[in-house]
N, C-alpha and C positions, 0 to 999 in steps of 0.2 A: 477520461483520465487526463491528468495534467501534471506537469513537472513541479516539484515542490522541494524544500529543503526542511530540515529538522535542526533547530539550534541546539548545539551540544548542551547549553546552560539549561535548557528546558526539561531535559530528560536524564541529566547526569545523577540527579538523586533517585530516580526510579530504576535505572538499568546500571549495570556495571560495566561501564565504558572505560576503555584504556585512556590513562592520561596523556598518552601520545597523540590522541586525536584532538586537534585544536581547532578544527573548522567545522562547519555545518555539515550534516549528513544528507547526501542526495536521497531523495525519496520520490515515489509517485502516488498522487493522491486520486481516489476513485471519488469523482465529484457527484456522479449520480449513477445509480444501477437499479434497473427495474426489469420486470418480466410481466409479459400479459397473462392476465388471470387464466387463460387457456393453457399456459405452459407452467403454471405453478405446479410444485411437487413432481416434475418430470426431470430433474437435473439440469435444466438450462442454466439457472443461476450458478450451479457448481462449475458448468463449463466456461461461463463468462468470468468467474474468478480464477479459474486455470489459465485462461487466455490472459488475464490481466498479470498473473504471476510469470508467464513466459515473457510477456513485453517488459516487465520489470527487469528481469534477469538479462535480457539480450540487450 
């Protein structure tokens, strides 16, 4: 995971963003995510995504 920003101008047409937001929006970019073949379809990827969501909020 890495720290990123989303420029308001790039998404304002796609999302309904308040006009009071004048600056870029902080974000976290998941650069790479993989699971070994032996762990596929066992929920490991979902656990990793849940962990990423927790890190993003905290």
